N, C-alpha and C positions, 0 to 999 in steps of 0.2 A: 246348940251349934258351937258355942265357945268351948264347951267341954271336949268336943271332937277335935277341934283345932289344937287345944292344949295337949290332948292325948297323942295326937299325931306328932306334935313338936317334941314331947317327951320321948316317944318311940324313936324318933330320928336322933335325938340327943344321946340316947342310950346306945344306939348303934355306932354313933360317932365316937363315943367314949370307949366302947369295946374295940373299935378299929385302932384308936390311938394306943390303947394298952397292948394290943397284939403287936403293933409296929414297934413300940418301945421295947417289948420283950425281944423282938428280933434284933434290934439295934444293940441291946445290952449283951446278947449272946450270939453274935453273927456266925461263929463257927458251927454251933449246933444247928442253927436255923438253916444254914447253907447245906449242911449234911442231910437234914431232913428233907429239904427241898430237892436235892439231887436224887434222893431215893424215889421221889414222886415225878421225876422227869424234868424238873426245872433246872436251868443252868445259871447259877448266880456266881459272879466272880467277886473276890474281895476288893478289887480295884474300884468298881463302881457299884458297890452293894447298895448304898442308899438310893441311888437313882433307880436301880432295878427293883428295889423294894417298893418305891413309890408307884411303880407301874402295876403292881399286883393288887387285886381287889381284896376287900375285907374277907370275903368268902374263901379266896385262895389262900390267904395267910392263915385263916382259922383252920382250914383243911390241912395245911402243912404242919401246924402245931398238933392237931388232933386228927390223924389220917383216918381213924375209924369212924369219924363223924363227917358226913357229907356237908350239906348246907346247914350251918349252925343256927340259922334264923328260927328254926323250929324250937330251939331251946329257950327262947324268950317267951315268958308268960304272956298270954293274951288276955 
């Protein structure tokens, strides 16, 4: 039972780390991220970019960076 709890916590921590990394990449290169997002129908403005970025899900941000890959959760080994 403890192993399942630890595995679930590790899985959650990995997704949180991936989310932070993707958001950090977006913050470091906002022009590229906004350009990619606009191609996919999102409208992000430079004025309130951080606020708008915080409203996007991890899956949406991953799909903006890698539009050929839908839900990236299948890339995590099980």
